[in-house]
C-alpha positions as CSV (number, residue, x, y, z in Angstrom):
1,M,-2.7,-22.3,7.5
2,K,-0.6,-23.1,4.5
3,T,-2.7,-20.7,2.4
4,L,-2.1,-18.0,5.0
5,K,1.7,-18.5,4.9
6,T,1.7,-18.4,1.2
7,W,-0.3,-15.2,1.2
8,V,2.1,-13.6,3.7
9,I,5.1,-14.6,1.6
10,V,3.5,-13.2,-1.6
11,S,2.6,-10.0,0.2
12,L,6.2,-9.5,1.4
13,M,7.5,-10.1,-2.1
14,L,5.1,-7.5,-3.5
15,V,6.1,-5.0,-0.8
16,G,9.7,-5.5,-1.8
17,I,8.9,-5.0,-5.5
18,I,6.9,-1.9,-4.7
19,L,9.8,-0.4,-2.6
20,A,12.3,-1.1,-5.4
21,V,10.0,0.5,-8.0
22,D,9.5,3.5,-5.7
23,S,13.2,3.9,-5.4
24,V,13.7,3.9,-9.1
25,A,10.7,6.2,-9.6
26,A,12.0,8.6,-7.1
27,L,15.3,8.8,-8.9
28,E,13.6,9.2,-12.2
29,R,11.6,12.1,-10.8
30,T,14.9,13.9,-10.0
31,K,15.9,13.9,-13.7
32,T,15.5,17.2,-15.4
33,N,15.8,18.6,-18.8
34,D,18.6,20.9,-17.6
35,P,21.8,20.8,-19.6
36,G,24.3,18.4,-18.3
37,S,21.8,16.0,-16.6
38,T,23.0,12.5,-16.5
39,A,21.2,9.1,-16.7
40,W,21.0,6.7,-13.8
41,D,22.5,3.3,-14.2
42,T,21.6,0.1,-12.3
43,N,24.9,0.1,-10.3
44,R,24.4,3.7,-9.3
45,L,20.8,3.0,-8.2
46,T,22.0,0.2,-6.0
47,E,24.8,2.3,-4.4
48,L,22.4,5.2,-3.7
49,D,19.8,2.9,-2.2
50,Q,22.3,1.5,0.2
51,M,23.8,4.9,1.0
52,I,20.4,6.5,1.8
53,R,19.4,3.5,4.0
54,Q,22.6,4.0,5.9
55,M,22.1,7.7,6.2
56,R,18.5,7.2,7.5
57,S,19.8,4.7,10.1
58,E,22.5,7.2,11.3
59,I,20.0,10.1,11.4
60,K,17.7,8.0,13.5
61,R,20.5,6.9,15.8
62,T,21.8,10.4,16.4
63,G,18.3,12.0,16.7
64,E,19.0,14.6,13.9
65,T,16.1,16.6,12.6
66,F,16.0,16.2,8.9
67,E,15.2,13.7,6.2
68,V,17.2,12.4,3.2
69,G,16.2,10.7,0.0
70,Y,16.7,10.7,-3.7
71,T,17.5,14.1,-5.1
72,S,18.8,15.7,-8.3
73,A,22.1,16.4,-6.7
74,L,22.8,12.7,-6.3
75,Q,23.4,12.4,-10.0
76,Y,26.8,13.9,-9.3
77,S,29.7,13.6,-6.9
78,V,30.3,16.2,-4.1
79,S,33.5,17.3,-6.0
80,E,31.5,18.0,-9.2
81,L,28.9,20.2,-7.6
82,C,30.8,21.8,-4.7
83,T,33.7,23.7,-6.3
84,F,33.8,26.9,-4.1
85,N,37.5,27.9,-3.6
86,P,37.8,30.3,-0.7
87,D,41.5,30.8,-1.6
88,E,40.4,32.5,-4.9
89,A,40.1,36.3,-4.5
90,M,36.4,37.3,-4.8
91,G,35.2,39.3,-7.8
92,D,36.9,42.7,-8.2
93,E,38.8,42.0,-5.0
94,A,41.0,40.1,-7.4
95,E,41.8,43.6,-8.8
96,H,42.9,44.6,-5.3
97,E,39.7,46.4,-4.2
98,I,38.8,45.1,-0.8
99,H,35.1,45.3,0.0
100,Y,34.5,45.3,3.7
101,D,31.2,46.5,5.0
102,P,31.7,50.2,5.8
103,G,29.4,49.8,8.9
104,F,31.2,46.6,10.1
105,S,32.7,46.6,13.5
106,E,33.5,43.8,15.9
107,S,32.2,46.0,18.6
108,I,28.7,46.2,17.1
109,D,26.0,45.5,19.8
110,D,24.3,42.3,18.5
111,C,21.6,42.8,21.1
112,S,20.4,46.0,19.5
113,L,20.2,44.3,16.1
114,V,18.2,41.4,17.5
115,K,15.7,43.6,19.2
116,A,15.0,45.4,15.9
117,L,14.4,42.2,13.9
118,P,11.5,39.7,13.8
119,S,12.0,36.1,15.1
120,Y,10.9,34.8,11.7
121,Y,11.6,36.5,8.3
122,I,11.8,35.4,4.7
123,G,13.5,37.9,2.4
124,Y,13.6,38.1,-1.4
125,Y,14.5,35.5,-3.9
126,T,13.7,34.4,-7.4
127,P,12.8,30.9,-8.6
128,I,15.1,27.9,-8.0
129,R,17.6,27.1,-10.8
130,N,19.6,24.0,-11.6
131,G,23.4,24.3,-12.3
132,A,23.4,20.6,-13.4
133,S,26.9,19.1,-14.1
134,C,28.8,22.4,-14.3
135,G,30.4,23.2,-10.9
136,A,29.2,26.8,-11.0
137,A,27.2,27.2,-7.8
138,W,29.5,30.2,-7.2
139,A,27.9,31.8,-10.3
140,F,24.3,30.9,-9.4
141,A,24.8,32.4,-5.9
142,T,26.3,35.5,-7.4
143,V,23.3,35.9,-9.7
144,A,20.7,35.0,-7.0
145,V,21.9,37.7,-4.6
146,F,21.6,40.3,-7.3
147,E,18.1,39.1,-8.4
148,G,17.1,39.2,-4.7
149,I,17.9,42.8,-4.2
150,I,16.2,43.8,-7.5
151,K,13.1,42.0,-6.4
152,K,13.2,43.8,-3.0
153,K,13.6,47.2,-4.5
154,T,11.3,46.9,-7.6
155,G,9.0,44.0,-6.8
156,T,10.0,42.5,-10.1
157,S,11.4,38.9,-10.4
158,V,14.1,39.0,-13.1
159,N,16.1,36.1,-14.7
160,L,19.7,37.1,-15.1
161,S,22.3,35.0,-16.9
162,E,24.5,32.7,-14.9
163,Q,26.3,31.6,-18.1
164,H,27.4,35.2,-18.6
165,V,29.1,35.0,-15.2
166,V,30.7,31.6,-16.0
167,S,31.9,32.5,-19.4
168,C,32.7,36.2,-19.2
169,N,34.3,36.7,-15.8
170,T,37.9,37.9,-15.9
171,Y,39.0,36.1,-12.7
172,G,39.7,32.6,-14.1
173,Y,36.5,31.1,-12.6
174,S,34.8,28.3,-14.5
175,C,32.8,25.1,-14.2
176,S,35.8,23.8,-12.3
177,G,35.3,26.3,-9.5
178,G,35.4,29.9,-8.3
179,N,34.2,32.4,-5.8
180,F,31.5,35.0,-5.7
181,A,31.9,37.2,-8.7
182,H,29.9,40.4,-7.9
183,G,32.5,42.5,-9.6
184,I,31.2,41.5,-13.0
185,H,27.8,42.9,-12.1
186,V,29.4,46.2,-11.1
187,N,31.2,46.5,-14.4
188,P,30.0,45.8,-17.1
189,G,26.8,44.6,-15.5
190,A,24.3,41.7,-15.7
191,V,23.0,40.1,-18.8
192,M,19.5,38.6,-19.2
193,E,19.1,34.8,-19.3
194,S,17.2,35.2,-22.6
195,C,20.2,36.7,-24.3
196,F,22.8,34.3,-22.9
197,P,21.1,31.0,-21.8
198,Y,22.7,28.5,-19.4
199,V,24.4,25.6,-21.1
200,A,26.3,24.1,-18.2
201,Y,29.8,24.2,-19.7
202,N,32.5,26.7,-20.3
203,A,31.1,28.3,-23.4
204,P,32.8,31.2,-25.1
205,C,31.9,34.6,-23.8
206,K,29.0,36.2,-25.7
207,T,29.7,40.0,-26.0
208,T,26.7,41.2,-27.9
209,C,24.2,41.2,-25.0
210,P,23.1,44.5,-23.3
211,Y,23.6,45.1,-19.6
212,P,20.2,46.3,-18.2
213,Y,21.2,45.9,-14.6
214,K,24.3,47.1,-12.7
215,L,25.3,46.9,-9.1
216,K,26.5,50.0,-7.2
217,A,28.8,47.9,-4.9
218,W,29.2,44.7,-2.9
219,Y,30.5,44.1,0.6
220,Y,31.4,41.3,3.0
221,V,29.2,41.2,6.1
222,G,32.3,40.6,8.1
223,T,35.5,39.6,6.3
224,S,36.3,37.2,3.5
225,S,37.4,34.4,5.9
226,S,35.1,34.9,8.9
227,I,31.6,33.7,9.9
228,P,29.7,36.9,11.0
229,T,27.4,36.7,14.0
230,T,23.8,35.5,13.4
231,A,22.5,39.0,14.2
232,A,24.8,40.7,11.6
233,I,23.7,38.3,8.8
234,K,20.1,38.8,9.7
235,D,20.5,42.5,9.5
236,K,21.8,42.3,5.9
237,I,19.1,39.8,4.8
238,Y,16.5,42.2,6.2
239,N,17.9,45.3,4.6
240,Y,19.2,43.9,1.3
241,G,17.0,41.0,0.5
242,S,19.5,38.1,0.9
243,V,23.1,37.2,1.7
244,G,25.5,35.1,-0.2
245,A,27.6,32.7,1.9
246,A,29.7,29.5,1.8
247,V,29.0,26.2,3.6
248,Y,30.5,22.7,3.8
249,A,28.3,20.3,1.8
250,D,28.6,16.5,2.0
251,S,26.6,13.6,0.9
252,Y,24.0,14.2,3.7
253,F,23.6,17.8,2.4
254,M,23.2,16.5,-1.2
255,A,20.5,14.0,-0.1
256,Y,18.5,16.5,2.0
257,T,14.8,16.4,1.4
258,G,13.3,18.2,4.3
259,G,13.3,19.2,8.0
260,T,16.0,21.2,9.7
261,F,19.5,20.2,8.6
262,N,21.8,19.6,11.6
263,H,24.3,17.1,10.4
264,C,27.1,19.5,11.1
265,V,30.7,18.9,10.0
266,N,33.6,21.2,10.8
267,N,35.4,20.8,7.4
268,S,36.6,23.5,5.0
269,V,33.8,25.2,3.1
270,N,33.2,23.9,-0.5
271,H,29.9,25.3,-1.6
272,T,28.1,28.6,-2.2
273,V,24.5,29.3,-1.3
274,V,22.2,32.2,-0.6
275,L,20.6,32.9,2.8
276,V,17.1,34.3,2.3
277,G,15.6,34.2,5.8
278,W,15.5,32.7,9.2
279,D,13.4,31.1,11.9
280,D,14.5,31.5,15.5
281,T,12.1,28.8,16.7
282,R,14.0,26.4,14.5
283,G,17.3,28.2,15.2
284,A,17.9,28.0,11.5
285,W,18.5,29.9,8.2
286,R,16.4,29.5,5.1
287,L,18.8,28.6,2.4
288,K,18.4,28.8,-1.4
289,N,20.4,26.3,-3.4
290,C,20.9,25.8,-7.2
291,W,20.3,22.0,-7.5
292,G,16.8,22.2,-8.9
293,T,13.4,21.8,-7.2
294,S,13.8,18.1,-6.6
295,W,16.5,18.8,-4.0
296,G,15.5,19.8,-0.5
297,E,12.2,21.5,0.1
298,S,11.5,22.5,-3.5
299,G,15.1,23.8,-3.8
300,L,15.3,25.3,-0.3
301,M,16.7,24.1,3.0
302,W,16.5,24.9,6.7
303,I,20.0,24.7,8.2
304,T,20.9,25.3,11.9
305,Y,22.7,28.5,12.7
306,G,26.4,27.9,12.4
307,C,26.1,24.3,11.1
308,S,28.9,23.2,8.8
309,K,30.4,26.8,8.8
310,I,27.2,28.2,7.1
311,G,27.8,32.0,6.7
312,Y,31.5,31.8,5.9
313,G,32.5,34.8,3.9
314,A,28.9,36.2,4.0
315,N,28.4,39.0,1.5
316,Y,25.7,41.3,0.1
317,V,25.2,43.7,-2.8
318,V,24.0,47.3,-3.2
319,Y,21.7,48.2,-6.1
């Protein structure tokens, strides 16, 4: 009997050690070679472990339908990564050119749009990127929407420069925050990543790169401060490859590892993402983020329609 008790105690100790090692290993796997990546310290590991345990308990209590764990985003604070400023004028709107969808009308019959679209659809997007410590999700979303429509129209996956958007925009946007900057892709155009690689800080603008891709125009799906109907956003994803949009992101969002995200908070939007598809069975958008492939489902998320103001200021580009 004594031997059995000893065996049980030793087994429990081993399980505890394995769980602790797994926690550290999971965090180590989120490290990347991306510029700006930070190291994990022991205190941070302990804090994250406790936070994730609390999140999992709350998710179980409320019956929410997603999982959380150790992700690359947890190297940083919400305020470091989520720097979208809806009060900033967007792109060349800052130069007083308002870009409302020429076909937009509040009287559009959503039923006719829904009938014409499939219940499940994935549009066009390029590989997941990682913005690291520079708070430039606004630049990554700007670039991702352009890359998506190029892929839709040409079948080619191109890699455009986010650093060009960060460093060369004339709107005052930076690693400290900004808004979508499609105007820079209208004039002068987009630069290739190979000419101006991402460095995750406010580097000086490089002016010697060519501009092989240029947008014709960009538009809001609705308005700069509205959340368009689900049908209206679907229509633009279907016809233009993807849609840029804002959302409110918190620690649950940052720790997301899978499932359908439905921890919805009615706070002001603070993050920019790209909507690349939908699934009506889930009642959710397929969302592309810029926090690396160790966040979410290899860099993607399912998020319930309307959750945490997803779709705010939705916009698309014309190429």
